[in-house]
N, CA and C atoms as an extended XYZ file, in Angstrom:
390
Properties=species:S:1:pos:R:3:atomname:S:1:resname:S:1:resid:I:1 pbc="F F F"
N        69.473      108.497      126.049 N   UNK     1
C        70.026      107.364      125.537 CA  UNK     1
C        71.506      107.331      125.961 C   UNK     1
N        72.120      106.290      126.344 N   UNK     2
C        73.409      106.068      126.741 CA  UNK     2
C        74.403      105.889      125.570 C   UNK     2
N        75.586      105.428      125.887 N   UNK     3
C        76.696      105.319      124.910 CA  UNK     3
C        77.441      103.947      125.355 C   UNK     3
N        77.437      103.117      124.295 N   UNK     4
C        78.264      101.926      124.355 CA  UNK     4
C        79.435      101.933      123.371 C   UNK     4
N        80.587      101.479      123.722 N   UNK     5
C        81.789      101.443      122.895 CA  UNK     5
C        82.330      100.228      122.601 C   UNK     5
N        82.461       99.724      121.445 N   UNK     6
C        83.118       98.510      121.151 CA  UNK     6
C        84.336       98.948      120.299 C   UNK     6
N        85.419       98.285      120.759 N   UNK     7
C        86.753       98.581      119.932 CA  UNK     7
C        87.482       97.359      119.739 C   UNK     7
N        87.810       97.172      118.489 N   UNK     8
C        88.541       95.915      118.070 CA  UNK     8
C        89.700       96.286      117.171 C   UNK     8
N        90.731       95.481      117.299 N   UNK     9
C        91.961       95.749      116.540 CA  UNK     9
C        91.828       95.110      115.202 C   UNK     9
N        91.948       95.977      114.095 N   UNK    10
C        91.815       95.590      112.711 CA  UNK    10
C        93.109       95.045      112.190 C   UNK    10
N        94.228       95.645      112.633 N   UNK    11
C        95.498       95.233      112.186 CA  UNK    11
C        96.506       95.848      113.165 C   UNK    11
N        97.746       95.728      113.024 N   UNK    12
C        98.756       96.257      114.050 CA  UNK    12
C        98.605       97.819      114.270 C   UNK    12
N        98.112       98.202      115.394 N   UNK    13
C        97.914       99.586      115.718 CA  UNK    13
C        96.682      100.296      115.113 C   UNK    13
N        95.858       99.623      114.381 N   UNK    14
C        94.639      100.074      113.707 CA  UNK    14
C        93.429       99.571      114.402 C   UNK    14
N        92.669      100.287      115.036 N   UNK    15
C        91.434       99.992      115.782 CA  UNK    15
C        90.258      100.542      115.135 C   UNK    15
N        89.280       99.644      115.084 N   UNK    16
C        87.861      100.034      114.740 CA  UNK    16
C        87.126      100.289      115.979 C   UNK    16
N        86.609      101.585      116.153 N   UNK    17
C        85.851      101.990      117.275 CA  UNK    17
C        84.352      102.085      116.812 C   UNK    17
N        83.466      101.405      117.526 N   UNK    18
C        82.074      101.432      117.169 CA  UNK    18
C        81.323      101.952      118.390 C   UNK    18
N        81.049      103.337      118.371 N   UNK    19
C        80.183      103.877      119.315 CA  UNK    19
C        78.740      103.586      118.955 C   UNK    19
N        77.866      103.409      120.015 N   UNK    20
C        76.463      103.063      119.817 CA  UNK    20
C        75.619      103.888      120.806 C   UNK    20
N        74.941      104.795      120.148 N   UNK    21
C        74.015      105.722      121.018 CA  UNK    21
C        74.360      107.128      120.723 C   UNK    21
N        74.406      107.975      121.816 N   UNK    22
C        74.624      109.393      121.674 CA  UNK    22
C        75.875      109.795      122.340 C   UNK    22
N        76.773      110.719      121.727 N   UNK    23
C        77.875      111.260      122.225 CA  UNK    23
C        77.545      112.703      122.651 C   UNK    23
N        77.236      112.945      123.939 N   UNK    24
C        76.686      114.006      124.352 CA  UNK    24
C        77.324      114.482      125.807 C   UNK    24
N        76.666      115.447      126.466 N   UNK    25
C        77.225      116.020      127.716 CA  UNK    25
C        77.349      114.873      128.756 C   UNK    25
N        76.505      113.906      128.742 N   UNK    26
C        76.481      112.925      129.777 CA  UNK    26
C        77.299      111.684      129.337 C   UNK    26
N        77.730      111.523      128.083 N   UNK    27
C        78.473      110.354      127.587 CA  UNK    27
C        79.827      110.459      127.059 C   UNK    27
N        80.140      111.835      126.742 N   UNK    28
C        81.543      111.996      126.051 CA  UNK    28
C        82.666      111.494      126.839 C   UNK    28
N        82.569      111.451      128.247 N   UNK    29
C        83.659      111.012      128.999 CA  UNK    29
C        83.852      109.416      128.862 C   UNK    29
N        82.654      108.734      128.593 N   UNK    30
C        82.679      107.398      128.422 CA  UNK    30
C        83.581      107.044      127.133 C   UNK    30
N        83.286      107.911      126.071 N   UNK    31
C        84.145      107.760      124.772 CA  UNK    31
C        85.682      107.998      125.111 C   UNK    31
N        86.021      109.076      125.825 N   UNK    32
C        87.402      109.336      126.088 CA  UNK    32
C        88.046      108.293      126.990 C   UNK    32
N        87.441      107.772      127.999 N   UNK    33
C        87.809      106.754      128.856 CA  UNK    33
C        88.127      105.444      128.101 C   UNK    33
N        87.126      105.073      127.272 N   UNK    34
C        87.219      103.735      126.533 CA  UNK    34
C        88.378      103.745      125.542 C   UNK    34
N        88.752      104.986      125.054 N   UNK    35
C        89.880      104.950      124.027 CA  UNK    35
C        91.269      105.350      124.673 C   UNK    35
N        91.369      105.653      125.861 N   UNK    36
C        92.499      106.203      126.481 CA  UNK    36
C        93.693      105.184      126.301 C   UNK    36
N        93.543      103.890      126.448 N   UNK    37
C        94.614      102.963      126.290 CA  UNK    37
C        94.928      102.793      124.801 C   UNK    37
N        93.965      102.539      123.984 N   UNK    38
C        94.207      102.235      122.531 CA  UNK    38
C        94.708      103.477      121.882 C   UNK    38
N        94.271      104.685      122.260 N   UNK    39
C        94.693      105.964      121.556 CA  UNK    39
C        96.203      106.127      121.754 C   UNK    39
N        96.685      105.680      122.970 N   UNK    40
C        98.048      105.815      123.379 CA  UNK    40
C        99.061      105.126      122.450 C   UNK    40
N        98.546      103.987      121.845 N   UNK    41
C        99.509      103.208      121.034 CA  UNK    41
C        98.974      103.054      119.577 C   UNK    41
N        97.812      103.707      119.231 N   UNK    42
C        97.301      103.504      117.920 CA  UNK    42
C        97.998      104.253      116.806 C   UNK    42
N        98.046      103.634      115.694 N   UNK    43
C        98.525      104.398      114.380 CA  UNK    43
C        97.251      105.073      113.856 C   UNK    43
N        96.128      104.363      114.065 N   UNK    44
C        94.879      104.880      113.489 CA  UNK    44
C        93.773      104.383      114.245 C   UNK    44
N        92.711      105.319      114.466 N   UNK    45
C        91.442      104.918      115.027 CA  UNK    45
C        90.366      105.197      113.936 C   UNK    45
N        89.624      104.185      113.675 N   UNK    46
C        88.505      104.322      112.631 CA  UNK    46
C        87.256      104.270      113.430 C   UNK    46
N        86.496      105.417      113.434 N   UNK    47
C        85.217      105.513      114.174 CA  UNK    47
C        84.144      105.010      113.198 C   UNK    47
N        83.488      103.923      113.404 N   UNK    48
C        82.343      103.433      112.595 CA  UNK    48
C        81.119      104.110      113.212 C   UNK    48
N        80.567      105.164      112.621 N   UNK    49
C        79.595      106.018      113.223 CA  UNK    49
C        78.183      105.638      112.924 C   UNK    49
N        77.925      104.449      112.210 N   UNK    50
C        76.579      104.270      111.769 CA  UNK    50
C        75.523      104.011      112.827 C   UNK    50
N        75.966      103.873      114.141 N   UNK    51
C        75.007      103.581      115.258 CA  UNK    51
C        75.056      104.803      116.084 C   UNK    51
N        75.522      106.013      115.743 N   UNK    52
C        75.544      107.111      116.524 CA  UNK    52
C        74.394      108.026      116.057 C   UNK    52
N        73.423      108.257      116.885 N   UNK    53
C        72.277      109.023      116.546 CA  UNK    53
C        72.418      110.554      116.806 C   UNK    53
N        73.348      110.988      117.660 N   UNK    54
C        73.481      112.408      118.085 CA  UNK    54
C        74.861      112.652      118.577 C   UNK    54
N        75.404      113.888      118.235 N   UNK    55
C        76.697      114.275      118.649 CA  UNK    55
C        76.578      115.752      119.251 C   UNK    55
N        76.738      116.071      120.507 N   UNK    56
C        76.712      117.372      120.958 CA  UNK    56
C        78.024      118.135      120.791 C   UNK    56
N        78.040      119.373      121.175 N   UNK    57
C        79.321      120.126      121.150 CA  UNK    57
C        80.376      119.456      122.035 C   UNK    57
N        80.070      118.900      123.137 N   UNK    58
C        81.020      118.228      123.989 CA  UNK    58
C        81.472      116.910      123.382 C   UNK    58
N        80.596      116.327      122.676 N   UNK    59
C        81.033      115.101      121.905 CA  UNK    59
C        81.976      115.476      120.843 C   UNK    59
N        81.639      116.546      119.948 N   UNK    60
C        82.527      117.071      119.025 CA  UNK    60
C        84.008      117.337      119.688 C   UNK    60
N        83.968      117.986      120.829 N   UNK    61
C        85.210      118.418      121.452 CA  UNK    61
C        85.981      117.163      121.803 C   UNK    61
N        85.352      116.078      122.458 N   UNK    62
C        86.098      114.938      122.698 CA  UNK    62
C        86.667      114.237      121.558 C   UNK    62
N        85.933      114.147      120.441 N   UNK    63
C        86.525      113.565      119.219 CA  UNK    63
C        87.686      114.402      118.808 C   UNK    63
N        87.547      115.773      118.774 N   UNK    64
C        88.579      116.551      118.261 CA  UNK    64
C        89.831      116.436      119.217 C   UNK    64
N        89.686      116.325      120.529 N   UNK    65
C        90.785      116.100      121.356 CA  UNK    65
C        91.551      114.780      121.126 C   UNK    65
N        90.795      113.752      120.810 N   UNK    66
C        91.375      112.481      120.495 CA  UNK    66
C        92.078      112.643      119.197 C   UNK    66
N        91.630      113.340      118.196 N   UNK    67
C        92.320      113.594      116.915 CA  UNK    67
C        93.648      114.296      117.172 C   UNK    67
N        93.557      115.329      118.050 N   UNK    68
C        94.878      116.083      118.193 CA  UNK    68
C        95.945      115.199      118.887 C   UNK    68
N        95.479      114.435      119.862 N   UNK    69
C        96.425      113.600      120.617 CA  UNK    69
C        97.051      112.637      119.614 C   UNK    69
N        96.226      112.020      118.696 N   UNK    70
C        96.799      111.035      117.770 CA  UNK    70
C        97.756      111.793      116.782 C   UNK    70
N        97.363      113.023      116.314 N   UNK    71
C        98.279      113.668      115.347 CA  UNK    71
C        99.593      114.094      115.993 C   UNK    71
N        99.677      114.266      117.202 N   UNK    72
C       100.881      114.655      117.913 CA  UNK    72
C       101.839      113.509      117.827 C   UNK    72
N       101.393      112.268      117.643 N   UNK    73
C       102.131      111.053      117.563 CA  UNK    73
C       102.227      110.500      116.202 C   UNK    73
N       101.908      111.295      115.121 N   UNK    74
C       101.868      110.791      113.673 CA  UNK    74
C       100.839      109.710      113.544 C   UNK    74
N        99.726      109.724      114.180 N   UNK    75
C        98.621      108.825      113.999 CA  UNK    75
C        97.493      109.616      113.405 C   UNK    75
N        96.417      108.935      113.088 N   UNK    76
C        95.207      109.569      112.586 CA  UNK    76
C        93.861      109.037      113.098 C   UNK    76
N        92.808      109.749      112.835 N   UNK    77
C        91.517      109.382      113.165 CA  UNK    77
C        90.643      109.537      111.976 C   UNK    77
N        89.795      108.616      111.564 N   UNK    78
C        88.800      108.738      110.531 CA  UNK    78
C        87.541      108.423      111.008 C   UNK    78
N        86.480      108.903      110.296 N   UNK    79
C        85.139      108.708      110.663 CA  UNK    79
C        84.466      108.154      109.429 C   UNK    79
N        83.688      107.045      109.594 N   UNK    80
C        83.064      106.389      108.492 CA  UNK    80
C        81.588      106.233      108.821 C   UNK    80
N        80.749      106.158      107.749 N   UNK    81
C        79.286      105.745      107.743 CA  UNK    81
C        78.449      106.536      108.784 C   UNK    81
N        78.562      107.891      108.684 N   UNK    82
C        77.801      108.673      109.529 CA  UNK    82
C        76.365      108.824      109.153 C   UNK    82
N        75.350      108.797      110.079 N   UNK    83
C        74.062      108.998      109.632 CA  UNK    83
C        73.828      110.476      109.346 C   UNK    83
N        72.956      110.861      108.415 N   UNK    84
C        72.909      112.162      107.885 CA  UNK    84
C        72.818      113.299      108.872 C   UNK    84
N        72.054      113.315      110.004 N   UNK    85
C        72.015      114.332      110.910 CA  UNK    85
C        73.376      114.490      111.645 C   UNK    85
N        74.043      113.436      111.865 N   UNK    86
C        75.446      113.504      112.619 CA  UNK    86
C        76.340      114.141      111.568 C   UNK    86
N        76.302      113.690      110.300 N   UNK    87
C        77.239      114.197      109.199 CA  UNK    87
C        77.072      115.661      109.103 C   UNK    87
N        75.775      116.224      109.174 N   UNK    88
C        75.412      117.579      109.050 CA  UNK    88
C        76.152      118.435      110.106 C   UNK    88
N        76.305      117.824      111.300 N   UNK    89
C        76.892      118.503      112.472 CA  UNK    89
C        78.327      118.700      112.146 C   UNK    89
N        79.037      117.675      111.718 N   UNK    90
C        80.415      117.722      111.399 CA  UNK    90
C        80.684      118.593      110.182 C   UNK    90
N        79.750      118.636      109.137 N   UNK    91
C        79.926      119.495      108.035 CA  UNK    91
C        79.721      120.934      108.398 C   UNK    91
N        78.753      121.177      109.230 N   UNK    92
C        78.489      122.584      109.712 CA  UNK    92
C        79.612      123.127      110.523 C   UNK    92
N        80.267      122.401      111.401 N   UNK    93
C        81.245      122.816      112.228 CA  UNK    93
C        82.654      122.737      111.519 C   UNK    93
N        82.692      122.103      110.332 N   UNK    94
C        83.899      121.938      109.477 CA  UNK    94
C        85.007      121.225      110.371 C   UNK    94
N        84.609      120.318      111.023 N   UNK    95
C        85.621      119.536      111.812 CA  UNK    95
C        85.772      118.142      111.081 C   UNK    95
N        87.060      117.890      110.930 N   UNK    96
C        87.502      116.588      110.468 CA  UNK    96
C        86.986      116.241      109.112 C   UNK    96
N        86.736      117.247      108.246 N   UNK    97
C        86.180      117.036      106.903 CA  UNK    97
C        87.042      116.212      106.104 C   UNK    97
N        88.344      116.187      106.219 N   UNK    98
C        89.241      115.543      105.433 CA  UNK    98
C        89.398      114.053      105.818 C   UNK    98
N        88.784      113.751      107.007 N   UNK    99
C        88.855      112.407      107.595 CA  UNK    99
C        87.470      111.789      107.713 C   UNK    99
N        86.518      112.133      106.880 N   UNK   100
C        85.149      111.630      106.880 CA  UNK   100
C        84.992      110.753      105.585 C   UNK   100
N        84.581      109.529      105.804 N   UNK   101
C        84.407      108.780      104.581 CA  UNK   101
C        83.057      108.030      104.557 C   UNK   101
N        82.615      107.715      103.474 N   UNK   102
C        81.331      107.017      103.413 CA  UNK   102
C        81.334      105.511      103.706 C   UNK   102
N        82.426      104.965      103.626 N   UNK   103
C        82.676      103.461      103.834 CA  UNK   103
C        83.967      103.142      104.446 C   UNK   103
N        83.943      101.804      104.968 N   UNK   104
C        85.277      101.363      105.492 CA  UNK   104
C        86.269      101.180      104.367 C   UNK   104
N        85.888      100.810      103.173 N   UNK   105
C        86.762      100.679      102.028 CA  UNK   105
C        87.408      101.937      101.805 C   UNK   105
N        86.697      103.076      101.735 N   UNK   106
C        87.307      104.408      101.450 CA  UNK   106
C        88.340      104.737      102.583 C   UNK   106
N        87.964      104.522      103.799 N   UNK   107
C        88.846      104.733      104.972 CA  UNK   107
C        90.083      103.817      104.782 C   UNK   107
N        89.956      102.639      104.413 N   UNK   108
C        91.111      101.711      104.257 CA  UNK   108
C        92.063      102.242      103.287 C   UNK   108
N        91.535      102.738      102.139 N   UNK   109
C        92.507      103.385      101.167 CA  UNK   109
C        93.250      104.531      101.722 C   UNK   109
N        92.527      105.428      102.377 N   UNK   110
C        93.127      106.551      103.073 CA  UNK   110
C        94.241      106.106      104.090 C   UNK   110
N        93.875      105.153      104.942 N   UNK   111
C        94.750      104.618      105.818 CA  UNK   111
C        96.024      104.038      105.353 C   UNK   111
N        95.823      103.352      104.231 N   UNK   112
C        97.041      102.783      103.581 CA  UNK   112
C        98.033      103.845      103.072 C   UNK   112
N        97.456      104.944      102.466 N   UNK   113
C        98.303      105.994      102.114 CA  UNK   113
C        98.894      106.766      103.262 C   UNK   113
N        98.154      106.940      104.323 N   UNK   114
C        98.593      107.601      105.459 CA  UNK   114
C        99.772      106.806      106.222 C   UNK   114
N        99.541      105.590      106.424 N   UNK   115
C       100.581      104.694      107.152 CA  UNK   115
C       101.787      104.614      106.213 C   UNK   115
N       101.659      104.519      104.984 N   UNK   116
C       102.793      104.512      103.991 CA  UNK   116
C       103.576      105.806      104.104 C   UNK   116
N       102.914      106.942      104.224 N   UNK   117
C       103.483      108.343      104.400 CA  UNK   117
C       104.264      108.358      105.717 C   UNK   117
N       103.709      107.818      106.741 N   UNK   118
C       104.425      107.770      108.040 CA  UNK   118
C       105.702      107.008      107.995 C   UNK   118
N       105.650      105.863      107.425 N   UNK   119
C       106.869      104.941      107.201 CA  UNK   119
C       107.863      105.722      106.315 C   UNK   119
N       107.526      106.325      105.325 N   UNK   120
C       108.454      107.007      104.518 CA  UNK   120
C       108.904      108.238      104.948 C   UNK   120
N       108.324      108.840      106.046 N   UNK   121
C       108.785      110.053      106.585 CA  UNK   121
C       108.158      111.263      106.047 C   UNK   121
N       107.209      111.053      105.084 N   UNK   122
C       106.617      112.314      104.508 CA  UNK   122
C       105.464      112.775      105.335 C   UNK   122
N       105.015      112.148      106.350 N   UNK   123
C       104.093      112.648      107.244 CA  UNK   123
C       104.786      112.873      108.671 C   UNK   123
N       104.822      114.092      109.085 N   UNK   124
C       105.596      114.444      110.320 CA  UNK   124
C       104.611      114.737      111.470 C   UNK   124
N       105.044      114.615      112.690 N   UNK   125
C       104.188      115.034      113.807 CA  UNK   125
C       103.761      116.522      113.721 C   UNK   125
N       102.618      116.803      114.266 N   UNK   126
C       102.255      118.266      114.236 CA  UNK   126
C       103.260      118.946      115.191 C   UNK   126
N       103.540      120.255      114.740 N   UNK   127
C       104.379      121.145      115.492 CA  UNK   127
C       103.449      121.906      116.500 C   UNK   127
N       103.720      121.790      117.799 N   UNK   128
C       102.823      122.506      118.782 CA  UNK   128
C       102.910      123.992      118.691 C   UNK   128
N       101.771      124.684      118.762 N   UNK   129
C       101.759      126.153      118.662 CA  UNK   129
C       102.404      126.688      119.994 C   UNK   129
N       103.288      127.682      119.755 N   UNK   130
C       103.935      128.318      120.955 CA  UNK   130
C       103.689      129.780      121.081 C   UNK   130
C-alpha cells in the first residue's frame, strides 16, 4: 500500500496533516518531502492518523525527525486519532507520548496552551546537545 498526504492550514502556522496508507520503508520519504515546506514555517503540525494502517521503524524515524526540526524552532507536532495497532507501536517505542491525543479537540486544547507559552516566552527552543 502507498501513502497519500493531504495538508491543510487550520490557522496561521497550524497545519493539519492527513496521511493515508502506510508510513514504511518505501513511503517515509513521501511524508518528509510533503512536509518540507510547511514544516519550515509551521508553529504546529497536527497529524490526523486515523487513516494510517501501519508505521515501520523508518516511519517512526521520519516523524521523530520532523518533531525535532519543529522543536528547534519552538514549534510542535501532535498526533491524533491513531488506530490501535499504530498507537501500540508509538506506546511501545515511547515516542511522542506527550503529544498523542484521542481527538482534534484535545489536540486543539494542547496547541492553545503551547502557542500561548511560546508567545509568553515560557517555551524556549531546544538546546542542541554538544
